[in-house]
C-alpha positions in Angstrom: 0.0 0.0 0.1 1.7 3.4 -1.0 2.9 5.6 2.0 0.4 3.6 4.3 2.4 0.7 5.7 5.6 2.0 6.5 4.2 5.2 8.0 1.8 3.3 10.1 4.7 1.0 11.5 6.9 4.0 12.2 3.9 6.1 13.6 2.6 3.4 16.1 6.3 2.7 17.3 6.5 5.8 19.2 2.9 7.5 18.7 3.0 10.1 21.4 6.6 11.3 20.9 6.1 11.5 17.3 2.8 13.3 17.3 4.3 15.9 19.8 7.1 16.7 17.2 4.6 17.0 14.5 2.1 19.2 16.3 5.0 21.6 17.1 6.4 21.6 13.6 2.9 21.8 11.6 1.0 24.4 13.6 3.8 26.6 15.1 1.7 26.1 18.3 2.4 24.0 21.4 1.4 20.3 21.1 -1.5 21.1 23.4 -3.1 23.1 20.4 -4.0 19.7 18.8 -5.1 16.7 20.5 -2.8 13.8 21.4 -2.9 10.8 19.2 -4.0 8.6 22.3 -7.1 11.0 22.9 -10.4 9.1 23.5 -12.1 11.6 21.1 -12.6 9.7 17.9 -12.6 12.6 15.6 -9.8 14.3 17.0 -7.9 11.0 17.3 -8.6 10.6 13.6 -7.3 14.0 12.6 -4.0 13.3 14.8 -3.4 9.8 13.3 -4.1 10.8 9.7 -1.9 14.0 10.1 0.8 11.8 11.6 0.5 9.2 8.9 0.6 11.3 5.8 2.8 14.3 6.8 -0.4 16.8 6.5 -0.6 19.5 9.0 -3.2 18.5 11.5 -5.0 21.9 11.7 -4.9 22.2 8.0 -6.5 18.7 7.6 -9.3 19.9 10.0 -9.8 23.2 8.4 -10.4 21.3 5.1 -13.0 19.0 6.8 -14.7 22.0 8.5 -15.0 23.7 5.1 -16.5 20.7 3.3 -18.8 19.5 5.9 -18.6 21.4 9.3 -17.2 18.0 10.3 -20.6 16.2 10.0 -20.4 12.9 7.9 -24.1 12.8 7.6 -24.5 9.2 7.9 -22.6 8.3 4.7 -25.3 10.1 2.5 -23.8 12.1 -0.5 -23.8 15.7 -1.3 -25.1 17.0 -4.6 -21.6 16.4 -6.1 -21.9 12.7 -4.7 -19.4 13.5 -2.2 -19.1 11.7 1.2 -18.1 12.1 4.8 -16.2 14.8 6.7 -13.6 15.2 4.1 -16.3 15.1 1.2 -14.4 12.2 -0.9 -16.2 12.4 -4.1 -16.9 10.1 -7.0 -18.0 12.1 -10.1 -16.6 12.7 -13.6 -14.7 15.7 -12.5 -13.6 14.5 -9.1 -12.3 11.0 -8.2 -11.0 11.7 -4.8 -13.0 8.7 -3.4 -11.4 6.2 -5.6 -7.9 8.0 -5.2 -8.3 7.6 -1.4 -9.2 4.0 -1.8 -6.1 3.4 -3.9 -3.9 5.2 -1.6 -5.1 3.7 1.6 -6.3 0.3 0.8 -9.8 1.1 2.5 -12.9 0.1 0.5 -14.9 2.8 -1.1 -17.9 1.8 1.1 -15.8 2.4 4.4 -14.5 5.4 3.1 -18.1 6.6 2.6 -19.4 5.7 6.0 -16.5 5.5 8.6 -15.3 8.9 9.7 -11.9 7.8 10.8 -11.2 6.2 7.4 -12.6 9.1 5.5 -10.5 11.4 7.2 -7.5 9.1 6.7 -8.5 9.2 3.1 -8.7 13.1 2.8 -5.3 13.1 4.3 -3.9 10.6 1.6 -5.4 12.5 -1.3 -3.9 15.9 0.1 -0.6 14.3 0.4 -0.7 12.9 -3.2 -1.4 16.4 -4.2 1.5 17.8 -2.3 3.8 15.3 -3.8 2.6 16.0 -7.3 3.6 19.5 -6.7 6.8 18.8 -5.5 6.7 19.8 -1.8 9.5 18.5 0.2 9.6 17.7 3.8 10.5 21.2 5.0 7.7 22.6 2.8 5.2 20.2 4.1 5.9 21.6 7.7 4.7 24.9 6.7 1.3 25.0 6.5 1.5 28.3 4.0 3.0 25.9 1.1 -0.1 23.7 1.1 -2.4 26.2 -0.6 -1.7 24.8 -4.3 -2.6 21.4 -2.8 -5.7 22.4 -1.0 -6.9 24.1 -4.4 -6.2 21.0 -6.3 -8.2 19.0 -3.5 -11.2 21.1 -4.7 -11.1 19.5 -8.3 -12.2 22.7 -9.2 -11.3 25.3 -12.0 -9.0 28.2 -11.2 -11.8 30.6 -9.9 -13.5 28.0 -7.8 -10.2 26.5 -6.6 -9.2 30.0 -5.2 -12.6 30.5 -3.6 -12.2 27.0 -1.8 -8.5 27.5 -0.8 -9.2 30.9 0.4 -11.9 29.5 2.7 -9.7 26.8 4.1 -7.1 29.4 5.0 -9.6 32.0 6.5 -10.5 28.9 8.7 -6.9 28.6 9.6 -6.6 32.4 10.3 -9.6 32.7 12.4 -9.7 29.3 14.2 -12.4 26.9 14.4 -14.4 25.4 17.3 -16.8 22.8 16.4 -19.0 20.4 18.3 -19.4 17.2 16.6 -21.5 14.1 17.2 -21.4 12.8 20.7 -20.4 16.3 22.0 -17.0 16.1 21.1 -15.2 19.4 20.4 -12.7 19.9 17.6 -10.4 23.0 17.8 -8.3 24.8 15.2 -6.4 27.7 16.8 -6.0 30.8 14.9 -2.6 31.8 13.7 -1.2 34.5 11.1 -1.3 32.9 7.7 0.4 34.0 4.3 -0.3 31.2 1.8 1.9 30.8 -1.2 -1.0 31.1 -3.8 1.5 30.3 -6.8 -0.7 31.0 -9.9 -4.1 31.4 -8.0 -4.0 34.9 -7.2 -7.1 36.5 -6.3 -6.7 39.5 -8.4 -6.2 37.2 -11.5 -9.1 34.6 -10.9 -12.2 36.7 -9.7 -14.3 38.7 -11.7 -17.1 41.0 -10.8 -20.6 39.9 -11.8 -22.3 42.5 -14.4 -25.8 41.6 -13.0 -25.3 42.1 -9.2 -22.0 44.3 -8.5 -21.8 42.8 -4.8 -21.0 39.1 -6.4 -18.1 37.5 -8.0 -18.5 36.1 -11.3 -17.6 32.4 -11.9 -19.5 31.0 -14.8 -21.0 27.7 -14.8 -20.3 25.4 -17.9 -22.3 26.1 -20.8 -23.8 22.5 -20.9 -25.4 23.4 -17.5 -27.7 26.1 -18.6 -29.8 27.5 -21.3 -29.1 30.7 -23.3 -32.0 33.4 -23.1 -35.5 32.5 -21.4 -38.7 31.2 -22.8 -40.9 32.7 -20.0 -41.2 35.8 -18.0 -39.1 35.9 -14.8 -41.8 36.1 -12.1 -40.2 34.4 -8.9 -37.1 33.7 -6.9 -36.4 30.0 -5.9 -34.5 29.4 -2.6 -32.2 26.4 -2.4 -29.8 24.7 -0.1 -26.6 23.5 -1.7 -26.2 20.1 0.4 -22.6 20.7 0.0 -20.0 23.5 0.2 -19.9 26.9 -1.2 -17.0 26.4 -3.6 -17.8 22.7 -4.0 -21.3 23.7 -5.5 -19.6 26.5 -7.7 -17.3 23.7 -8.9 -20.2 21.2 -9.6 -21.8 23.8 -11.8 -18.4 24.0 -13.7 -18.8 20.2 -14.4 -20.6 19.6 -17.7 -21.6 16.1 -16.4 -23.7 17.6 -13.6 -26.5 19.1 -15.8 -27.4 21.4 -13.1 -26.6 25.3 -12.1 -28.2 28.1 -10.3 -27.9 31.5 -10.9 -26.3 32.7 -7.5 -24.6 30.7 -4.6 -24.1 32.4 -1.2 -21.6 31.5 1.6 -22.7 30.6 5.0 -19.9 32.4 7.0 -20.2 35.9 5.6 -22.7 35.9 3.1 -20.4 36.2 0.0 -22.1 35.9 -3.3 -21.1 34.2 -6.5 -22.9 34.5 -9.7 -22.6 31.3 -12.0 -25.6 32.0 -14.6 -26.6 35.5 -16.0 -30.1 36.7 -15.1 -31.0 36.7 -18.7 -30.2 32.8 -19.0 -32.1 29.9 -17.8 -30.3 27.9 -14.9 -31.2 24.4 -14.4 -32.1 24.4 -10.8 -36.0 23.9 -10.5 -37.4 21.9 -13.4 -40.8 23.6 -14.2 -39.8 26.9 -12.9 -36.4 27.1 -14.5 -37.5 29.5 -17.3 -39.6 31.7 -15.1 -37.2 32.1 -12.0 -33.9 33.1 -10.5 -32.3 30.3 -8.4 -30.3 31.2 -5.2 -28.2 28.4 -3.6 -27.4 28.8 0.0 -24.3 26.9 1.5 -25.4 24.1 4.0 -27.4 20.9 4.5 -31.2 21.3 5.2 -31.0 19.4 8.4 -28.2 21.8 10.2 -29.6 25.1 11.0 -26.3 26.4 12.1 -25.4 26.9 8.3 -28.1 29.4 8.1 -26.1 32.4 9.7 -27.5 36.2 9.9 -24.8 37.1 7.6 -26.4 34.5 4.8 -29.9 35.7 5.4 -29.2 39.4 5.0 -27.0 38.8 2.0 -29.5 36.9 0.4 -32.5 39.1 1.3 -30.3 42.0 -0.2 -29.9 39.9 -3.5 -33.7 39.0 -3.6 -34.8 42.6 -3.0 -32.3 43.6 -6.0 -34.2 40.8 -8.2 -37.6 41.9 -7.1 -37.0 45.5 -8.2 -35.1 44.4 -11.4 -37.9 42.0 -12.5 -41.1 43.3 -10.8 -41.3 40.2 -8.5 -43.9 40.5 -5.6 -42.3 40.1 -2.4 -44.4 37.6 -1.1 -44.6 33.7 -0.7 -46.5 33.2 -3.8 -43.3 34.5 -5.7 -40.4 33.9 -3.4 -40.6 30.1 -2.9 -38.5 27.1 -1.7 -37.2 24.3 -4.0 -39.6 21.9 -2.3 -42.5 24.3 -3.4 -41.9 24.1 -7.1 -44.3 21.5 -8.7 -42.6 18.6 -10.2 -39.6 18.6 -7.9 -38.8 15.9 -5.2 -36.3 18.0 -3.1 -36.7 19.1 0.3 -34.9 22.2 0.6 -34.5 24.9 2.0 -36.3 22.4 4.8 -37.9 23.2 8.2 -34.7 25.1 9.5 -35.0 28.1 6.9 -36.7 31.1 8.9 -39.3 32.3 6.1 -40.8 34.9 8.3 -37.4 36.4 9.2 -36.4 36.3 5.5 -39.2 37.9 4.2 -39.0 40.5 6.9 -35.3 41.4 5.8 -36.6 41.6 2.3 -39.5 43.9 3.3 -42.1 41.6 2.1 -45.2 39.6 3.0 -44.6 36.3 4.8 -47.5 35.1 2.4 -50.1 33.6 4.6 -52.7 36.0 3.4 -53.4 36.9 7.1 -55.4 33.8 7.7 -52.6 31.2 8.5 -53.9 28.8 6.0 -53.1 30.3 2.6 -49.7 29.1 1.1 -48.3 29.1 -2.5 -47.8 25.3 -2.1 -48.6 22.9 0.7 -45.4 20.7 1.7 -45.3 17.4 3.4 -45.7 17.9 7.3 -44.8 15.1 9.6 -43.4 14.1 13.2 -40.6 16.6 13.8 -41.8 19.5 11.3 -42.3 22.9 12.6 -43.6 26.4 11.1 -46.6 28.0 9.9 -47.7 25.1 7.8 -47.9 23.0 10.8 -49.8 25.7 12.7 -52.2 25.6 9.8 -52.7 21.8 10.1 -53.4 22.2 13.7 -56.0 24.8 13.1 -57.7 22.8 10.6 -57.7 19.8 12.6 -59.4 21.9 15.6 -61.8 23.1 13.2 -62.9 19.6 12.4 -63.1 18.8 16.1 -60.0 16.8 16.3 -57.5 17.2 19.2 -54.1 18.2 17.7 -53.1 20.2 20.8 -52.1 23.7 21.0 -51.6 25.2 17.5 -47.9 25.8 18.3 -46.3 25.1 15.0 -44.6 21.9 16.4 -45.7 18.7 15.0 -45.6 16.2 18.0 -47.3 13.1 19.2 -50.4 14.8 19.9 -50.7 16.4 16.6 -49.8 13.1 14.9 -52.5 11.2 16.7 -54.9 13.8 15.4 -54.1 13.4 11.9 -54.2 9.6 12.2 -57.9 10.1 13.7 -58.8 12.4 10.8 -57.0 10.1 7.9 -59.1 7.1 9.5 -62.4 9.1 9.3 -61.5 10.0 5.5 -60.6 6.4 4.5 -56.9 7.7 3.9 -53.8 5.8 4.8 -53.5 6.7 8.5 -49.8 7.3 8.6 -49.9 10.5 10.5 -48.3 12.3 7.6 -49.7 15.3 6.0 -49.0 14.8 2.3 -51.1 16.1 -0.8 -54.0 13.8 0.1 -54.4 14.7 3.6 -54.0 18.3 2.8 -56.5 18.2 0.2 -58.9 16.7 2.4 -58.1 19.1 5.3 -58.5 22.2 3.3 -61.7 21.3 1.5 -63.5 20.1 4.8 -66.8 21.9 5.4 -69.9 22.6 3.7 -70.5 21.7 0.2 -72.4 24.6 -1.6 -72.5 24.6 -5.4 -69.8 26.9 -6.7 -69.4 28.1 -10.4 -67.7 31.3 -11.9 -68.9 34.3 -10.2 -69.3 32.8 -6.9 -67.6 34.2 -3.9 -66.8 33.9 -0.2 -65.0 31.6 2.2 -66.3 28.3 0.3 -64.4 29.7 -2.7 -61.2 30.3 -0.6 -61.4 26.6 0.8 -61.7 25.5 -2.9 -58.8 27.5 -4.0 -56.7 26.2 -1.2 -57.6 22.6 -1.7 -57.1 22.6 -5.4 -53.6 24.2 -4.7 -52.6 21.2 -2.4 -54.4 18.7 -4.7 -52.9 19.9 -8.0 -49.4 20.9 -6.6 -49.4 24.2 -8.2 -50.5 27.8 -6.9 -54.2 28.8 -7.4 -54.6 32.3 -6.1 -56.8 32.5 -2.9 -59.0 35.3 -3.3 -62.4 34.2 -2.7 -63.6 35.0 -6.0 -64.5 32.3 -8.6 -63.1 33.7 -11.8 -61.7 32.1 -15.1 -58.4 30.9 -13.3 -60.4 29.2 -10.7 -62.6 27.6 -13.3 -59.5 26.3 -15.2 -58.0 24.7 -12.0 -61.4 23.1 -11.3 -61.5 21.6 -15.1 -57.9 20.3 -14.5 -58.8 18.5 -11.4 -61.8 17.1 -12.8 -60.1 15.8 -15.9 -57.1 14.4 -13.9 -59.6 12.8 -11.4 -61.7 11.5 -14.1 -64.9 13.2 -13.1 -67.4 15.2 -15.0 -65.7 18.2 -16.5 -68.0 21.2 -16.2 -66.0 23.7 -14.4 -68.5 23.9 -11.6 -67.9 22.3 -8.2 -70.9 20.2 -7.1 -71.3 17.2 -4.8 -68.9 14.9 -6.9 -66.3 17.2 -7.0 -66.5 18.3 -3.3 -66.7 14.5 -2.4 -63.4 13.8 -4.2 -61.8 16.8 -2.6 -62.9 16.0 0.9 -61.7 12.2 0.3 -58.2 13.4 -0.6 -58.4 12.6 -4.4 
């Protein structure tokens, strides 16, 4: 096994002494700045042993992992670029670091994907391989600043994105890192002065300014990943979460095999913005809404609220306000939507941890519930653990129907789940306690069943419009007025449910809606 066997033999012969020397040489700090190789903390131990084995400065290795994943392996689940683990070992046409790590360490790809210790060891092996290819000698490898080009290569990105990536890692080194990982273990990287050897990757040479949004950098996506011009009027902004790192996502958009892109990407730590597709062109980010929307990716993972920093919210809100003024997009939840709310998509971002009320407040817009707490541009799946205004809506609707969901507090707990199951049993729906499209449709349409047709108005029409939104998965404006748009939605519903198609809502259509069809 290249590098590994001999290094491991030497390392374990005198682990404590060797690690103490390595810590002093690689960080410029006392050995106590990094954990001992025999520490009980598994992640710290993994960084220490990988550093010792491959001669990669421990703090640099931890900073790379922090930039990639915030030191969270995500249970072996892949990022959008098919990268795995704390070190984001990737397997895609442009980045084969997972396969390279397997070759260098002798570990299986399966273990590298799921085992944090193996993953960190693999990341160190790949970094050392880049350092060797660059000709770094032993003295240079002890100087963290000499590793900048190797870190840039680790990103597997083209020059601008590679520089963004390496700059972020060295910012973490300069500012220090304190991260709490699974089990409560704390991983520390002490701050220190840095002066990286950027070689050919000078920021002044590789960064350009966006023509559309001067506050943003311009790093274009590959031409295979978007369409020139648009076929529809821009009328919405779609909010995404990257499921990966900032620079990694930008790099993924530069990979022609990815077949995805977004107009903008926003960094978690400081709100930095990079544009990758011009506003006038069609990024491929939200299927049915591509031609009519601007897509904004936010660095992070949907299940980790710590990524959604105030700097990110404010930067994104400023961008969305700019886009709203440029395209005349209303500042409400019918036009500023999440990826999960776009019809035809199976994504969950931005997820329950995204604070829509705060975001709309920063934009200066309307949170979009129409003042009634029941009206949304789309109705997303709610289940145990969900929270937010749509859970509150579920609780209100259940209470109106004489079920017992508990206090309408926006938290989907056991009491709410039991009430949902009772409602589902009464409507002959699958009693799984999850509020998906069928249960939403039944809940929103529950009540009286008057004949409704073009020209009708009132609360029953609002119930109809909400339930059609849930049933069809596309926004039907809720204004209480049965006009041509509502009639078209009724006809679509009747056609797709094989009902009599007359554009009116009589007993058969009400029955279908209230049974969740």
